[in-house]
N, C-alpha and C positions, 0 to 999 in steps of 0.2 A: 504494500499499500504506499502511496506517495501522498504527501500533504504539502500544500503551499498556503500562505496567507497574504492577502492583499488588503491593506487597511482593515476593515471589519468583516471582510469575506474570507472564507476558507474553501479551498477546493481539495477534495479527497478523490484519488483515482486508484483503481487497482484491477487485477484480473484473478479470477478464482475458478477452480475446477468445480463444476456443478456435480453434486452428489445425488445419488438416488437410484432408481431402477431404470429398465430399458424404456419406459413410457413417461417417466416424470423425473425431473432434476430440480435442485434447489442449492442456493448459497445462503449462508447466514453469517454476516460480517458485523463486528463491533467497529465503530468509527468514533472519532472525537465528537463532542457535543456541539450541537447547533442551537441557536436562540429560538428558532421556529423551524417548521418543516422545510428542508432544503429542496432544491430541484435535484432530481435523480434521473440520469440518463444511463441506459444499459445497452449492451450489444451482446447477442448470444450466437455462438457459432461452434461448429464441431472442428476439433483440431486433430486431424489425421497424422500429423507430423511429430507430435510430442510423445515421449515415452509413456506408457508402453506402446511401442510402434505397432500398428496394424500389420500383421504378417502377411496376409494374402488379399488378393482382390475380392474374395468372397466375404472378407470381413471389413471391407472398405465402406465408407458411408454410402448407403443406398440412395441417398438423395433426400432422405427425410429431414425435417428441420424441427427445432424446438422453438416454440413461441411463448413469450412470457404471458402468464395469466394473473400474476400478482406481483406488485412491487410495493412492499410494506415498509414504512419508516416508523420505528418504535422508539420514541425518545426515552433516554435513561434506562433502557432495558438490556443494554449490552454488558460486557465485562467491566467490572469495577465502575458501574454508573455511566458507562459511555452510551452513546446512541447505538442503534442497531438497525440494519437494513436486512430485509429478507426478500430474495427474488425467487419465484417459482415459475417453472416453465413445464410445458407438456409437449410431447410428441404430436405433430400435426397430422401424421398418417396413422389413423386409427388401426390398431391390431398389427402394426408392424414395429417390432422391437428393434432397437438399434443399439450396438454395443460401443459405439464410438465415444470418445471422451468429449464432453460438451463443456465449453468455457463460457464464462460471463465476465465481460469487461464493463466496469461502472465508472461514472463520474458523479460525485455529490457535491453540490455547491450551494452555499448560503451564508447567512450572518453567523459569525462564530458566537458561541455562548460565552458570556463573561462568568466565570466561576470564581466566587469569592469565599 
């Protein structure tokens, strides 16, 4: 996770492996606190090139994709009172399981919380 601060705005970005089963995946990330609900932008994609490498063409991504169905912001619900984001995604091709690794990149931007 990377973090930068510009005046009263903080920007958090990162990429996580989505965990779950062949039809649904999720990330759950603790992030520094925000003063109010931040803007959250996500990108979900399969990564056929990262270890564990997909060994043969039969295990390559069959063209299915995962679409987000929930992007949750949970203030002060993360580790040590941090904020938390939870992104859930589902396979768009009903009944077709896919073994590929699914990644989620995120950018979270908003007013930084002043902790006293």
